[in-house]
matplotlib code that plots the C-alpha trace (Angstrom):
import matplotlib.pyplot as plt

x = [-35.2, -38.6, -40.3, -37.6, -38.0, -41.8, -42.0, -42.8, -40.2, -40.7, -39.7, -36.5, -35.6, -36.1, -34.0, -31.1, -31.2, -27.9, -29.8, -33.1, -36.0, -38.6, -40.5, -37.3, -36.8, -40.3, -39.6, -39.3, -36.0, -37.4, -38.4, -35.1, -33.2, -35.3, -34.4, -30.7, -30.6, -32.3, -29.7, -26.8, -28.2, -28.6, -25.1, -26.4, -23.7, -24.8, -23.8, -21.4, -22.6, -26.2, -25.5, -23.5, -26.2, -28.8, -26.7, -26.0, -22.2, -19.5, -17.1, -14.5, -12.2, -10.5, -6.8, -6.0, -2.3, -1.5, 1.2, 1.5, 1.9, 0.9, 3.8, 4.3, 8.1, 9.4, 11.8, 9.0, 8.4, 4.6, 5.1, 5.1, 1.8, 0.3, 1.5, -0.5, -3.5, -3.5, -3.1, -5.8, -8.3, -7.8, -8.3, -11.6, -12.9, -12.6, -11.1, -9.1, -9.3, -6.3, -6.5, -3.7, -3.4, -2.7, -6.0, -8.1, -7.4, -4.8, -6.9, -4.5, -4.8, -6.5, -9.5, -13.2, -13.2, -10.2, -11.7, -15.2, -13.9, -13.3, -17.1, -16.7, -15.7, -17.6, -15.1, -11.6, -8.2, -6.1, -2.3, -0.1, 1.4, -0.4, -4.1, -6.6, -8.6, -11.7, -12.2, -11.6, -14.0, -16.7, -16.5, -17.0, -19.9, -21.6, -21.5, -18.8, -16.6, -13.1, -9.9, -6.6, -3.4, -1.7, -3.0, -5.5, -7.1, -7.5, -9.9, -13.1, -14.9, -12.1, -11.1, -7.4, -4.8, -1.3, 2.0, 2.9, 5.7, 5.6, 6.5, 9.0, 10.8, 10.9, 12.6, 15.3, 16.0, 16.1, 18.7, 20.9, 20.5, 21.5, 24.6, 25.5, 24.5, 23.4, 22.9, 20.8, 19.4, 16.4, 16.7, 13.4, 11.8, 9.8, 6.2, 3.4, 2.6, 1.1, 3.8, 6.6, 4.6, 4.3, 8.0, 8.9, 6.5, 8.1, 11.5, 10.7, 9.0, 12.1, 14.4, 12.1, 12.0, 15.8, 16.3, 17.9, 17.6, 14.7, 14.9, 14.3, 17.7, 17.0, 15.0, 16.3, 13.6, 14.5, 12.7, 15.8, 18.0, 20.4, 21.3, 20.9, 22.5, 26.1, 29.4, 30.0, 26.7, 27.5, 30.9, 29.4, 26.9, 29.7, 31.8, 28.7, 28.5, 26.0, 27.0, 24.0, 21.6, 18.2, 16.7, 13.0, 11.9, 9.7, 9.1, 12.1, 14.4, 15.9, 16.8, 18.7, 20.5, 21.4, 22.7, 24.9, 26.4, 27.1, 28.7, 31.0, 32.0, 32.6, 35.1, 33.2, 33.5, 30.3, 29.9, 33.3, 32.6, 28.9, 26.0, 23.3, 19.7, 16.9, 13.2, 12.2, 13.9, 16.8, 16.3, 16.9, 19.7, 21.7, 21.3, 25.1, 25.4, 25.3, 21.7, 21.2, 19.8, 16.1, 12.9, 11.0, 7.7, 5.3, 4.1, 2.4, 0.6, -0.6, -1.9, -3.8, -5.3, -6.5, -8.3, -10.0, -11.2, -12.4, -14.3, -16.0, -17.1, -18.5, -20.5, -21.9, -20.0, -18.4, -14.7, -11.4, -7.9, -5.3, -2.0, 0.5, 3.8, 7.2, 10.1, 13.2, 16.6, 20.1, 22.6, 26.3, 25.6, 25.3, 27.8, 28.9, 29.7, 33.4, 35.2, 35.4, 38.8]
y = [21.5, 21.0, 23.3, 26.0, 25.8, 25.6, 22.3, 18.7, 16.2, 14.3, 17.5, 17.8, 14.2, 14.8, 17.9, 16.4, 13.1, 12.4, 10.7, 12.6, 10.8, 12.3, 13.8, 15.5, 17.1, 18.6, 20.6, 24.4, 26.1, 28.5, 25.6, 23.9, 27.0, 27.4, 23.8, 24.2, 27.5, 25.8, 23.0, 25.4, 27.4, 24.3, 23.1, 20.0, 17.7, 14.7, 11.3, 9.8, 6.2, 7.2, 9.1, 6.2, 3.7, 5.9, 6.3, 2.5, 3.3, 3.2, 5.7, 3.0, 2.0, -1.4, -2.0, -5.7, -6.7, -10.3, -10.5, -12.1, -8.7, -5.3, -3.6, -0.7, -0.9, 2.2, 0.0, -2.2, -1.6, -1.3, 1.4, 4.4, 3.2, 3.2, 6.8, 8.0, 5.9, 7.3, 10.9, 10.8, 8.9, 11.6, 14.3, 13.1, 12.1, 8.3, 6.1, 3.0, -0.6, -2.8, -6.5, -9.0, -12.8, -13.3, -11.7, -14.7, -17.1, -19.0, -19.8, -18.0, -14.8, -16.1, -18.1, -17.1, -16.3, -14.0, -11.8, -11.9, -9.9, -6.9, -6.3, -4.6, -1.6, 0.2, -0.9, -2.3, -1.6, -4.7, -4.6, -7.4, -9.0, -12.3, -11.8, -14.7, -14.1, -16.2, -14.6, -11.1, -11.7, -12.9, -9.7, -7.7, -9.9, -9.3, -5.6, -4.8, -1.9, -3.2, -1.5, -3.2, -1.3, -2.4, -3.4, -6.3, -6.1, -9.9, -9.7, -8.5, -5.8, -5.2, -1.5, -0.8, 1.9, 1.4, 2.9, 3.1, 0.5, 0.0, 3.5, 3.8, 0.7, 1.9, 5.0, 3.0, 0.9, 4.0, 5.6, 2.5, 2.5, 6.2, 5.3, 2.8, -0.5, -3.0, -6.2, -5.8, -8.5, -8.2, -10.2, -11.0, -13.4, -16.3, -15.2, -13.6, -10.6, -7.9, -5.4, -7.7, -8.5, -4.8, -4.2, -7.0, -5.6, -2.2, -3.8, -5.6, -2.5, -0.5, -2.9, -2.9, 0.9, 1.1, -1.6, -4.0, -7.8, -9.0, -12.8, -15.3, -14.8, -11.1, -12.1, -14.2, -15.6, -17.3, -18.6, -18.0, -15.3, -15.1, -18.7, -19.2, -15.9, -17.2, -15.4, -17.9, -17.0, -13.3, -13.8, -15.9, -13.1, -10.6, -12.7, -13.0, -9.2, -8.3, -5.0, -3.9, -5.6, -4.5, -6.0, -6.1, -4.8, -6.9, -6.8, -9.2, -7.4, -10.8, -10.0, -6.9, -8.6, -11.6, -9.3, -7.2, -10.3, -12.0, -8.9, -8.6, -12.2, -12.2, -9.4, -7.1, -3.3, -1.2, 0.9, 0.5, -3.0, -3.5, -1.2, -1.9, -0.5, -1.2, -0.9, 0.7, 1.5, -0.4, -2.1, 0.1, -2.2, -1.3, 2.4, 2.8, 1.6, 4.1, 4.9, 2.9, 4.2, 3.5, 5.2, 6.2, 4.5, 7.2, 5.0, 7.7, 9.1, 5.6, 5.0, 8.3, 7.6, 4.2, 5.8, 8.4, 5.7, 3.5, 6.4, 7.1, 3.5, 3.5, 6.6, 4.8, 6.8, 5.6, 6.5, 5.6, 6.8, 7.1, 5.3, 7.2, 8.0, 7.1, 9.5, 8.3, 9.1, 8.3, 7.1, 6.2, 2.5, 3.2, 4.4, 3.8, 0.1, -0.9, -0.7, -4.0, -5.0]
z = [25.1, 23.5, 26.0, 25.4, 21.6, 21.8, 19.9, 20.6, 21.7, 18.4, 16.5, 18.6, 17.8, 14.1, 14.0, 16.0, 14.1, 12.3, 9.6, 9.1, 7.4, 5.2, 8.1, 9.3, 6.0, 6.1, 9.2, 8.4, 8.6, 11.3, 13.6, 13.0, 14.0, 17.2, 18.2, 17.4, 19.4, 22.3, 22.1, 22.1, 25.1, 27.1, 26.3, 24.5, 23.1, 21.0, 22.4, 19.8, 20.5, 20.0, 16.8, 15.4, 16.3, 14.6, 11.5, 11.5, 11.5, 14.1, 12.5, 12.8, 9.9, 10.2, 9.2, 8.7, 8.4, 7.4, 10.0, 13.4, 15.1, 13.9, 12.0, 14.4, 14.4, 12.6, 10.7, 9.3, 5.6, 6.3, 9.0, 6.6, 5.1, 8.6, 9.2, 6.3, 7.3, 10.8, 9.7, 7.1, 9.3, 12.0, 9.5, 8.3, 11.7, 11.8, 14.5, 13.6, 14.9, 14.1, 13.2, 12.8, 12.2, 15.9, 16.9, 15.8, 18.7, 16.8, 13.7, 11.4, 9.4, 6.3, 7.6, 7.5, 11.3, 10.9, 8.3, 9.8, 12.7, 10.6, 10.5, 13.8, 11.7, 9.0, 6.4, 6.3, 4.7, 4.0, 3.8, 2.6, -0.4, -0.1, 0.7, 0.8, -2.4, -1.6, 1.8, 0.5, -2.3, 0.1, 2.0, -1.1, -2.3, 1.1, 0.5, 3.1, 2.1, 1.4, 0.1, -0.6, -0.3, -3.4, -6.9, -6.9, -10.3, -10.3, -7.4, -9.1, -7.2, -4.7, -4.6, -4.3, -4.3, -5.6, -6.8, -10.5, -10.3, -14.1, -15.0, -12.1, -13.1, -16.8, -15.5, -13.7, -16.9, -19.0, -16.7, -17.0, -20.8, -21.0, -19.0, -21.8, -20.3, -22.9, -20.8, -17.6, -15.3, -13.0, -9.7, -8.0, -5.6, -7.0, -6.2, -8.1, -5.9, -8.1, -7.1, -8.3, -11.4, -12.2, -11.7, -14.0, -16.6, -16.3, -16.6, -19.8, -21.2, -20.4, -22.1, -25.2, -25.3, -25.1, -27.7, -25.3, -25.2, -23.1, -23.4, -20.6, -19.1, -18.4, -15.3, -12.5, -10.2, -7.0, -4.0, -2.0, -3.6, -0.7, -1.2, -5.0, -6.0, -5.8, -6.6, -9.3, -10.9, -10.7, -12.4, -15.1, -15.9, -15.9, -18.2, -20.5, -20.8, -18.0, -16.6, -14.5, -12.0, -10.7, -7.6, -6.8, -3.4, -1.1, 2.6, 3.1, 0.6, 0.0, -3.7, -2.7, 0.2, -2.0, -4.8, -2.5, -0.9, -4.2, -5.7, -2.8, -2.6, -6.4, -5.9, -8.3, -7.6, -7.8, -9.9, -11.7, -12.8, -12.2, -11.6, -9.1, -8.7, -6.3, -7.2, -3.9, -0.6, 1.1, 4.4, 7.5, 8.8, 5.6, 6.3, 6.4, 2.8, -0.1, -1.1, -4.3, -7.6, -7.7, -6.7, -3.6, -2.9, -1.5, 1.3, 3.5, 0.5, -0.4, 3.1, 3.0, -0.4, 0.8, 3.7, 1.5, -0.8, 2.0, 3.6, 0.3, -0.1, 3.5, 2.6, -0.4, -3.0, -6.1, -6.0, -7.3, -6.4, -9.2, -9.2, -7.1, -8.9, -7.5, -7.6, -9.4, -7.8, -9.1, -6.7, -6.4, -7.2, -10.9, -13.5, -17.1, -17.9, -17.9, -21.2, -23.0, -24.4]

ax = plt.figure().add_subplot(projection="3d")
ax.plot(x, y, z, "-o")
ax.set_aspect("equal")
plt.show()
C-alpha cells in the first residue's frame, strides 16, 4: 500500500489510524487521499480488533441485570427495556455483553467481583430497582462510564435515564378527581425504590392539586400486599368513604394482584362500587382482564435513551437525557363514585 501511494509505511499507519496523533493531523490532505485510494484499490478492510485496541476501546456496551438469569422472557417486565437497548446499540454501532448475578461464580450480584466484570466493556448500563450503591459509586469514582436505567439522584455522579412518574401519577389522580372521587388510597409495596417514591410523590401532589385529603391513611404500604390487603380491610375503607384505589407497579406487581384479589373477595363491583387504577402496565398473566386505567411506561424508548447516554459518556462527552413522559390512558376500571345515601 505504501509503495502504491508513494509514501512511507509510517505515513500509511498514521492515515489509517482510528485515533490519529499530532503527526497524523499534519499529513496533507493530498497525501491522505493517495493513501486512502491505494487502500480502496487493494481492497483493504481494517481489522476491528486492531482498531479497537488502538482506540483503547472495545465497542462493547455492558448491560447488567440484578437478576439470577437475564430477563429475555418476553413476559418479563424488563424485556421491553432490552428491546430498546438492543435496537439503539445496533443503530450506533455497538455490540452488547450481558451480565447477571449468576455470572459471578456464585458470589452474588452485588459484590465487588460481580461489578468488576463489567469492565470488559467500554461502559455499562445497569437495570434493577435495588442496585448496590457502594459498588456502583466505586465504578463512577474510578472513571468507568455508568448509566442506570431509572432515577438514581441519590447516587452522586451516576448518570441515569428515567420516566416522569410524578407527572404521570398526578394525571391518574386528576382523572379520578374529575370523576368525582373524594377519597383515594394508594397501595404500594414497602420499599424505597426511586420509581415507587416518585409515584407516591405524584400521588400526594395530585391529591393536593385536587383539594383532596392527603393524610397518612391515604397511602397503604405493605411488605406483602397479597397477604395484608384483606377483604375486611377493603370493606372498612369503603365504609369509611374510600371510593378509588391506585396500585403502584413493581416487577412483582404484588400491589395490583393483592388489590384485585381483595376487591373480589370483598364482593365489591368495579367500577360501580369502587374504581381501580394501576401506575404502569398489568402483568402478562392477567391479560384477559380489562386493561386498567393508568399509564404506559415507554420502556423501549427508555432503553434506547440509556444507550445514547452511555455511548456519549464512553466518548467523553457531557450528556443528559430528559425524563421520558408516560402516556395516560383511561380504562373500564374507573367510573364515577357510587351515590351516598
